[in-house]
N, C-alpha and C positions, 0 to 999 in steps of 0.2 A: 529885791536886793539892789544895792548901789554898785554899779558897774562902770569902770572907766575903760574906754576903748582908745588906744593910742595908734593913730594911723587911719586915714579917712579914704582909703582906696576901696576896691571892690569887696574885699573880705570885710573890712571895717564897716562899710555901708550895709552889707547884707546882715551882719551881726546886729548893728544898731536898729535896723528895721524890725528884725525878728524879736529882739529882746524888748524893744519898746512895745510891740504888740502883745507881749506876754506880761506887761505891767511892771517892768523893772525901771529903776531910776538910772538913766544912761547919760554919761558925760563922754564927749568925743574931743580928743586933743590932736591937733595937726598944725603943721606950719603953713599949709596952703589955705589962705582965707577964702578963696573962691569955692573950694570943696566944702568948707565949713558952712558957707552961706547956703549952698545947695542942700546940705544935710539938715540944717536947722529949719529950712523952709518946708522940707518934706516930712520930717519926723519930729516927734516930741522929745528932743534931746537938748542938753546943754552943750553948745559947741564953743570950744575955747581954742584960740590961736596960741601955739606954744611948741616947745621942743621936747621930744621924747626923753632926751637925756638930761633935761634940766630939773633939778630938785624943786626949785621955786615954782616952775610951771606945773609940775605934778602935784605939788602941795596945793596950788590954786584950784586944780581939778578935783581935789578932795581925796587924795591918796591916803590920808591919815585915817579916814573912817570908811573907806571903800571895802566892799566884800570881795570883789574880783577885779583884777587888772589884766587887760588883754592887750599885748603889744604886737601889732601887725603892720609895722612900717616896712619900707623896702630895705631897711638895713638890719641884718642879723645882730650886729654888734649893738646897735641902738636898742633893739628889742630886749636883748639880754641885760644891758645896763639899766634900762627902764624898769624891768622886773626886779632887778637887784635893789634899786632905789626903793621900789614899792615894798619889797619884803622887809627892808631895813627900817622903813618909815611907819608902816602900818601892819595890822594883823589881817592880811588878805591872802587870797589865792592868786598866784601869778601864772599867766600863760604866755609863752613866747613862740612866735613863728620864726623858725630857723631853717634857711634854705640851702646854705652852703654845704656841699657833700663832705667837706673837710671836717665839719663838726659832727657828722653822723656817729662816729665812734665815741663821741664825748657827751652824748645825750644824757646818759646816767649821771655823769659828773655834774652837768648843769642842773639836773633835777635835785640831786642831793646837796651839791656844794652851794648852789644858789637858792635852794629851797623852792624850786618851781613845781607847780602842780602839773603842768603839761608843757612839753616841747613838741611842736608839730612841724613837719617838713611837707609842704604841699605837693612837691614833685614826687616824693616817695609815697605819699598817700595815694596820689593819682596812679602811680605805677602799680601799686598793689591792686587797685580796682581794675586796671586794664589787664593785668596778668590773669586775674580771676575770671574775667570775661572770656579770654581765650581758652580757659580751661573748660568752659561750658558754652560753646558757640551758639546754641539755640536760644540762649537767654539774652535779653537786652541788658539786664542788670542782675547781679548776684550779691547777696549779703549773707553773713553768717551770724549765728547766735550761739549761746551756751558753749563757748570755746570750740566752735565748729561742729557741734552735734546737730544743730538745726540750721537749715538753709532756707533763704527766701529768694525766689527767682521770679523775674518779670519777663514775659515774652508775648509776642503777637500770635494770635490763634489763626493759623492758615485755613484756606478754603477746604483743603482736603482732609482736615483733621476729623477724626471720629467723634470728637467732643462737640464740634460745631452743631448747634441746633438742639443740644441736649441740656436737661436740667443738671445742676451740679450734683444731685444725688446719684447720678449715673456713675460718678467716679468711684463711689464705694459699692454701690449695688451691682455694677456690671464689670468694672475694672478691678475691683478688689485691691485697691491700693490706698495707703494711708497718706493721702495728699489733700490739703485743704486750700481751696481758692479763697483768698482773703480780700482781694480787690479786683474789680472789673472796671476798666475805663472804656467807654463807648462814645466816640466823639469827644465832647467836652464834659460828659457826664461821668462822675466817679461814684461807684456803688460798692459798699461793703455788703456782699450778697448773703442771702440765706440759701438753704438747700434747694429750693424750688426755682431759683433764678436760672433762666435759660441763656446760655452763652451763644454768641454768634461769631462767624468768621470775621476777622478784622478787629475783634476785641483785643484789648491789652489786658492780660491776666497776671496777677501776682499770686504765687503759691507758696505755702510753707510746708516743708517736708523734712524728714530726717536725712542726715548726711548720706549721700550716695543713692538715695531712693529716687531722685528725680530722673535719672537715666531710664529706669524701668517705666515710670509714668509717661515720659515723652515717647518711648517706644510704643506703649499701648494706645496712645492717641494719634499715632502716625506722624510724629515729628522726628526727623533725623537728628542724631546727636554725635555725629562723627567727630573724633578727636582732632584738634588742630596739631599738625606735625611740623609746620613751618610757618614763619611769620616774616613779612617784609615791613620795614619801618622806614619812613622818610623823615629825615631830621635827626640831628645828632646831639641834642641838648641833654639836660639833666634827666628829664623824664625818660628819654630813650635809654640812657645808661641803666637806670633802675629797672625799667621794663625788661630790657634785654637780659640783664643779670638774672632776674626771676624766671624768665622763660627758659633760659639755658639750663638753670638749675632743675627745671621740670622736664628736661629732655626734649625741648622744642628747638628746632633749628632757627637761627635768626640771621636775616640779611638787612643791613642798614645802609641807606643811601644818604650821603651828606656832601654838600658842595664845598665846604670849607676844609682845605687840605690839613690844616693844623688839628682840627677836631677829629678828622679821620685817623690821624696818627695817634692821637690820645686814646680814641676808642679801640684802636688795634692793640694798644698796650694794656688797656683795662679789660678788654673782652677778647682774649685770644681765640676763643671758640666761635666767635661771631664772624660773619663775612661782611667786610666793610667795603663799600663801593664809593669811590670819589666821583660825584656827579650831581647834576641838578635834578631834584625830585619832581620838578614841574615839566621835565622833558618827557613827553609821551613816548617817544622812540626809545629812550633809555629805560623807562619803566617796562615797556613791552619786551625789550631785549633781556631784562633781568628777570622776566617771568611773572609779571604781575597778573597775567591771565590765569595762572595755575596755582598760585599760592593759596594756602588754607586760611591764612589770617593776614590782615593788612591794617596798618594804622599810620596816619600822618601826624607827626608830633613836631611840626615846625613852630616857629614863634608867631606865625600869622594865621588867624582863624580862617581867613578867606582862602588861603592856600590849602589848609587842611580840608576844608569843605570840598573844594574843586577836585583835589587829588583823590579824596575819598569817593566822590561821585564817579570819577573816571574809573577807579578800581572796581566799583560795583558794576559799571556798565560793560566792562570788558571781561569780567570774571567768567571762567568756564567751570569753576569748582564751587559755586555758591559760597564765595569768600565770606569769612567772618570779619566784619568791618567795625573798627572802633575809631571814633572821631574826637579829637581833643579841641574843645572850644573854651576860650578863656575870657574874651571881651565881648563878643557879639551877644546881644541880649534879646533878639527877636525870637523868643522861645516858641511861639506858635508856628512861625514860619519854619524854623529849624526842625520842629517836630514832624512837619509834613515832608521833609526831604528824606531820601533813602540813605541815611547816614549811619545806620546800624546803631551801636551803643555809643552814647555821647558822654564824654567825661569832661568835667570842668574842675581843675585843681583848686580854684578859689572857693567854689561852692562846697567841695569836699572838706576843705579846711574849716569853713564856717560851720558845716554840719557837725564835725568833730567837737568844735568848741561849744556849740549849742548843746550838744549831748552832755558835756561836762557841767555846764551851767544848770541844766535840768536836774542832773544827778545831785548837785549841791542842795537843791530845793527839796529833795525827797525826804520824807519823814523817816523816823527810826523803824517804821513798820514795813518799809519796802525801799530798796535801793535800785535806781535805774542803772543798768549795766551798759545798754546800747540803745541808740536812737537812730533810725534811718527814715529819710523821706522816700516814699515810693515815687518812682520816676513820673514826671509830668502829671502830678496829681496833688490834691490837698490832703492826702492820707499819710500817716506815719506808722512805722512798725517799731515797737519798743520791747526791750527785755528787762525784766525786773527780777531781783533776788528777794524773796519774801522773808522779812524779819518777824520778830515775835509779836509786834503790836499791830499787825495788819488786820483791819476790820473785815476784810473780805474772806478771811481764812475760815476753813472748816464749815463752810456753808455750801450746800449743793448749788451749782451755778444757776440752775433753773429758779432758785429762790432769791438770787441776788437781784436787786433793782438797778440793773445796768443802764447807763445812759444810751441813747440811740446811737447807731453807727459805731459800736464798739464790739470787737470780736476777739474772744480769747482763743488763740490759734493752737498753741502747744503748751504742754506742761512737761518739764524735765525733772524727774524725781529720782534721786539716786542715780542708777544707771538705766532707768526706764523712761522712755520718751513716748508720749501718747497725745492723741487729739482728744480733748475732753468732750464729754457729752453733758447733758443737763444734770445728770445724777452725780457727776464727778465734782470734786472740790479742790481748792488750793490749800496748801498747808505750809507751815514754817519750814524753810530750807529749800522749797521748790524754786526752780527757774521758770518763769512764765513769759511767753511771747504773746503780745496782743497787738491788734491793729485798730486804729481809731482815726477819725477825721481830725485835722490839725486844730480845728476850732475849739476842741475840748481842752487844749493846753494842759495835757496830763504831765504832771511832774512826779507823782507817786501813785501806787496802785489804788489807793483809796479814792483817787479822783475819778475812777470809772463808775462810781456809785452815785445814784441820784441822791441829792441832799434831802 
């Protein structure tokens, strides 16, 4: 497909890299010539210098015959105007990044009035991820499929776990629980495992299970799943507001530490049920005085990655309650180094934004036989989890799974049929109307369900 990306920042660069690798014709438009040079030297893109709100510049970028226009500049208004020009000029799908909380209540108007395919708020998307992580503190990451009926959780397997040193068949034969391990990461090696795979302490596991079943599984393998009752947040920006609002709605007590008096006053008005502390979040004495040692959950959401990392490491080092730590990182890109630090769950708003947009692009490529509903990258790996709704022309339908010629490193994890959720065996099959969750290595570049079959 022909795709125009307007804005050459972190999100635009991530999108350009991924979309190029998937064979799309990508054009990038930005006012910053130095960013464009770096982009064109690293990726197979057409880089054009121009303004997001200029009709002539967008026309030069090919807006008249483009399939998708993605506006991710730093200006909400420019993104919206750019998409409006694109919709009026060509027959394309338009996606706008909109960050200002003022516009949150107007998203539906933008979609319908401007004809936008997607409006995404990075801070709100990140807040949803963070709030979900506090709901299940044992997990590094949590995603949901089939409107919440299916959950995918990623976690570290501790030394004391009953599962360590056991083959995966142990889960069904001895624990009698319907949980499927879909990915194991050991060091730098990522494996989509079979039943005889033996997991070891220190492995990172991703599991797929029905809603609410993970608590029982974690209990059986000896991992505590204590509910987070209170959370301390350092930083009073947009993400903090969204996170605090969601946590309070879920009955979790929230304490926010912010050094800007004006922001403290604003948060007090917006979040009357939260405790707002005016102070510097990098002051160790203040953090100790406010109870960082005994909080159930902690997250640093300042605008500086370095501060978030250092405060998070301090929280982990002084915790007496096995604190659930979530760390927001936006700019630092030393992924391997960051992964080795004890930072708990890591959230990157810009990567989350890029993932949502990539999911939409993949869904547009899907054939009439299957429609991609969700796409998630598994943490720190080259594997992806996908959700498909099966249409009438799917070639993989009504054939026992054991007879399908599946590509290597593809695992069909769950089938949701009517109100029935099950882990399929070789004799089971997919049929029209099913929701199917599968896991595959990213190298397969799956856009519809038929891509899982050998040609």
